ZADORO-291545 format. One line per 2 residues: number of its first residue (from 1); their letters; for each residue x negated, y negated, z negated of C-alpha. Coordinates in steps of 0.25 Angstrom, whole numbers. Layout:
% residues N
NUM) a) X/Y/Z | ...
This chain:
% residues 172
1) mp) -554/138/661 | -561/146/650
3) lp) -550/157/650 | -547/165/642
5) le) -544/153/632 | -542/159/618
7) te) -536/154/606 | -535/161/592
9) rl) -523/169/597 | -522/167/612
11) vi) -529/169/625 | -526/160/637
13) rp) -531/168/650 | -529/168/665
15) yr) -517/176/670 | -519/190/676
17) ed) -510/196/686 | -506/206/676
19) da) -500/196/667 | -487/196/674
21) la) -480/206/666 | -483/199/653
23) lh) -481/185/659 | -467/189/662
25) dv) -464/188/647 | -466/173/650
27) fg) -461/171/664 | -449/180/663
29) sa) -444/174/650 | -432/165/651
31) ev) -436/160/637 | -450/155/642
33) mk) -446/151/656 | -435/142/652
35) wt) -446/132/647 | -453/132/660
37) ps) -450/127/674 | -449/142/679
39) pp) -438/152/678 | -441/166/671
41) sk) -447/176/680 | -437/187/684
43) dv) -447/198/683 | -462/202/682
45) ae) -463/201/697 | -459/186/697
47) tt) -468/184/685 | -480/191/693
49) qr) -477/181/704 | -477/169/694
51) ls) -490/174/688 | -497/174/701
53) rt) -492/160/704 | -497/156/690
55) ma) -511/162/693 | -511/155/706
57) ft) -507/141/699 | -518/143/689
59) ar) -528/146/700 | -524/132/707
61) qp) -526/124/694 | -538/116/691
63) pg) -548/124/683 | -544/127/669
65) lg) -529/125/671 | -518/135/674
67) lw) -508/145/667 | -514/156/659
69) al) -509/169/651 | -509/168/636
71) da) -512/180/628 | -512/184/613
73) ra) -527/185/610 | -526/197/601
75) sg) -517/206/609 | -518/200/623
77) ef) -503/199/624 | -498/190/635
79) lg) -491/178/628 | -488/168/640
81) qv) -494/158/649 | -501/145/646
83) gl) -508/135/654 | -514/121/657
85) fp) -510/116/671 | -507/103/679
87) ve) -492/99/676 | -483/104/688
89) gk) -496/111/694 | -501/97/698
91) gp) -504/88/686 | -510/79/683
93) ev) -506/83/669 | -510/96/663
95) ev) -499/104/656 | -501/115/645
97) ay) -491/126/646 | -488/138/637
99) el) -477/149/640 | -477/161/631
101) ap) -469/173/631 | -457/172/621
103) ra) -463/183/612 | -475/174/610
105) wg) -467/162/605 | -468/156/591
107) rg) -482/161/588 | -490/148/592
109) yg) -496/154/605 | -491/143/613
111) te) -497/132/604 | -510/140/603
113) aa) -511/141/618 | -507/127/621
115) ra) -517/122/611 | -528/130/618
117) ll) -524/125/631 | -524/110/627
119) dy) -538/112/620 | -543/118/633
121) gf) -537/108/642 | -542/96/634
123) ge) -555/103/631 | -560/111/643
125) la) -552/104/654 | -553/90/648
127) lg) -539/87/651 | -534/74/645
129) ri) -520/77/643 | -511/90/643
131) va) -496/90/644 | -485/101/640
133) li) -472/100/648 | -461/106/640
135) lp) -446/107/642 | -439/99/631
137) dn) -432/111/624 | -444/119/623
139) vr) -447/117/609 | -457/128/607
141) sr) -466/122/619 | -464/108/613
143) rv) -469/113/600 | -481/119/606
145) ae) -485/106/613 | -483/99/600
147) kc) -492/108/592 | -502/106/603
149) am) -502/91/599 | -495/87/612
151) tl) -486/75/612 | -472/74/618
153) eg) -473/63/629 | -459/65/633
155) pa) -450/70/645 | -457/74/658
157) rf) -452/80/671 | -461/91/676
159) yg) -458/104/683 | -444/99/687
161) le) -441/99/672 | -438/89/661
163) ll) -450/92/651 | -457/86/639
165) ry) -471/82/641 | -481/84/629
167) ar) -495/80/631 | -508/80/624
169) er) -520/71/627 | -535/76/625
171) se) -540/70/612 | -554/65/614
């Protein structure tokens, strides 16, 4: 993947081991993690372990897929985690994901990052279809998918959860 991937306001880059403290704003947040299949991290040490697993997960993915850090382009401030990866780690569908620290909510960062990842997935990776799997009550995440021209396909069960599947096909 041509990382870093830059947008007008954001930088999507590979994780570094020193991201754990900043990542704890995401993984340690009950507000964020209630929308994911994982509980919040209890402390920075647990987030550090999760970051190591995330980096190892990305290293095992096909080229161009994985989970990455999201930074504000102007300040370098860590905002969250984004990614494109096989659903449930095995596919065949590819999922776009965005998990931002609560202090970054409401500024359009999730939409900007998701659009960049969709463009990258359809362009560089030549994917034919990308999905977003979202808990039904996660209105913010659903809004991001809709702003990215993803279509609600209906309920789906993944990660042991009842989710909504949004999808977008590559336009020729």
